[in-house]
N, C-alpha and C positions, 0 to 999 in steps of 0.2 A: 502475545506474539505467536505462540505455538498454535493456538486455535486458528488464527488468520492464515498461517502457513499451511496448516492441515487443509483448510478449505481451498486454498489456491491449488495445492497439489491434487486434490480430489476433483476440482472443477476441470472440465474438459479443456485442454490446452488452447485450442483454437477459440473457444468461447471466452476464456480468460483473457487471451491476448486482445481480442476485439474489445472487450469491456475495458481493459486497462488503457488501450489506445484512445478511448473516448474521454479520458480524464486529462484535462488540460494541464493539471498541476504535475503530471508525471511525464518524464522523458525516458524512452528506451532506445539507446543508440549503441551499436557495437563498439563505436569509437570512444564512448564515455563509460568508464568503469566496466568495460567488457560486456556491456549490455544490461548491467544491473539497473533495475528501475530506480531513477533518481528524481528528486524534485526538479522541475523545469528550471533551467538557467543555473543549476548548481551541480556539484558532484556529491551531494548529500543523498545517500541511499534512502529510499522510502522506508525500508526495513528498520533504519535507525530510529525513526519516529516511534515505532511499536516497541522496540527494545528500550528506548528512553522512557516511555510511558509506563513501563513495568515498575520503575523505581522513582521516577522524577515527575515533575509537573510539566504541563504544556508550556507554561510561562518560561520555565528553565530551558526547555528544548529550544524555544524561539530565541532566547538570550544567547544560547551556545551555538546556534546555527542561524546567524543573522541574514544569510542569503535566502532563507526559507521564510515565506510570508505566512501570516496567520490564515489568510484566505486559502493558500495552497494546502495547509494542514487541514483546514475545514473541509475542503473538497475531497482530500484523500480519506478522511475519516467518514464522510458521508458515503463515499463510494464503497468503503469497506463494509459499512452498515448495510448498504443495498445488496452487496455480494453475499454477505452472511445470511440475510433474510430472504434471499431469492427462493422461489419455489423449488428450483433444481437442487439447491443446497439443503433446504428443509426436508426434502424427501430422500436424501442420500443416506445410505446405510453405512455409518461409520463404525458399527460394532464388529463388522467382519474383518 
């Protein structure tokens, strides 16, 4: 979770927002959870997926958050992978 958060904070905000808005599984609405990115059609923060996976399985996450579909989780994880492996991120200097 920390690594993903670090990448998001170091990714240029406007680029990150454009990227996230293309992910159909994520909704960002100021009227829902104060604009926290949530799984579409739910009030489940996307961040909870990454926190959950630190100690539990994907199956357990889906059982505990039945409003979130396996397809939504797959889309979010694929997007996170694309973000993490993007050229901009790969050449970012995190040591400083």
